[in-house]
N, C-alpha and C positions, 0 to 999 in steps of 0.2 A: 504494500500500500504506500502510495506517495503521500507523505504527511502534509506537505504544504498545499496539496490540491484536494485531499480527501478521496482521491480516486483509488479504487481497489483493482490491482492488476495481478495477473499470474506471472510468477517469476521462475526462472530456471537457474540453479546454481551450476556454473560452468568453471570447473577447476582448470581448464586450459586457457581461458580468456584472461588477457592482461588488463582489460578495461571493461567495466560494466557497460551495458548498452540499453537504451530505451527506445521503443518504437515512437517515431515522430515523423511528421511530414511537413512540407512547406517551410523548411528551415531557411531563415533569411538573416543575414548579418546586418547590424546597424550600429551607429555610434550613440553613446549616451554618456555624458560627462567625460568626454574624451577617452572612453574605454570601448572595447568591442563587446557588443551584446548580440544575442540572437533572439528572434521570436520563432516559435514553432507551434505546431498544432498536434494534438493527440485526438484522433477521431475515435470515438467510442465504438463505432461500428466494427473497428478492427480489434476491439478488446471484448470478445464475446463472453468473457467470464464476469463482467461487471453485473452487479445485481440490478435488474430493471424492475421498478415498482411503479404502481399507479398507471396513469394514462400516457406517460412519456416513453417514446421508443428510443433506446440508446443509439440506434442507427442515425437518428436525426441530430445528434449532439457532437460538436467538435470543441474541445477545450483548447484555448489559446494561451500560451505561456511565454514569458520573457525571462531570460537569465543572462548574467554576465558570462562571457567566454572564459573558461579556465585555461584552455589550451586546445590545440588541434592534434589529432593523431592520424597516422597512416595505418590503415587496417589491411593486412594481407589476407586475401580471401582465396580459398582453394578453388581452382578452376575458373577464376574471374580476376579482372584487374584489381590492383590495390585501390583503396578508397580513402580519401581524406574526410575526416568527420570532426565536427565541433564537439567539445566536451564541456559539460556544465556540472555544477554541484547540485545535488538534490537530496532532500531528507526523505526517508522512507521508514517503514515499520515492518518487521518480520517477527512473528510469534510474540507480539505484545511489546517488543523492544524497538526503540527508535535508533536510527543510524543515519549517517551522512556519507555519501561517496560520490565520486565522479562518474558521470554517465556520458558515453558517446551517443549522439543522436543519429538514428538511421531508420529507414523504412523497413520494419519487421512485419509488415502486414501479411506476408505469406508464411510466417512461422507460427508455430503453436504457442510460443511464449512471447509476450510483449516486452519482457524484461529479462536480461541476462545479468547475473551478479558474478563478478570476477573473483579470481583467486586471491588478489590482494585484500579485497574486502573480507573474504572469508578468513584469511590469515590474521588480519588486524583484529577481528572480533572473535577469534578462536572458535569458529564454528566447526562442528564435527559433521561429516558427511556420511550418510548411509546410502550407497548407490542402489541398494536393493529395495528402497522404500520411497514413497512419494507423499507429499502433503501431510507431514507428521507433526507440524507445529503444535505445541501444547496450548498456546494462547492465541486469541484472535486480536487483530489490530482494529481500532475504530476506523470506520469509513463512512462515506455519505451515500445516501440514496441519490438517484438522478435528480429528484426534486430539490434535495439539499444542495447538490453540486451546482445546479442552475441558479439557485438563490444566492449562494455564496460567491459564485464567479460570474454573475450576470453580465458584467461588462466584457468578460473575456470568453463567453460562450457564444458560438455561432450555430444557428440552426442550419444544417446542411442544405436544406432546400432554399434558404435565402442566398446561398453563395452561388447557385446555378442560375 
């Protein structure tokens, strides 16, 4: 779960990844106070695991965020050209515990997991991995329903049908 957004996302622990990554689209650089920032969108239609409640369809919602650029990374990809990505700091929660780490932003819409958590994060927080098991977190993290997300992020949420 991304703490500063209230968004609940499914994550995969990836012991081979050097940098955590987050599914994001329409990533654009801009200047703010003479520093590099980026704005990006998280389309909830690509995050099928988010809890949909009430009359709101998660496919209609796109969350727009802005963050300062921490750095850029060159990601080597098997069977594809290397890719340069922006990296931002994000707060998130796993098993009831808050953390902060750097995330590279990339389109992960074709993958099962919206988020990959890297080996540095796991090492820094002394996580133990059981590769034989899935989703064994003992505690839940707080997250928002779609209605609560829209209310809290009203200025930063775009209805998908309004953008077409």
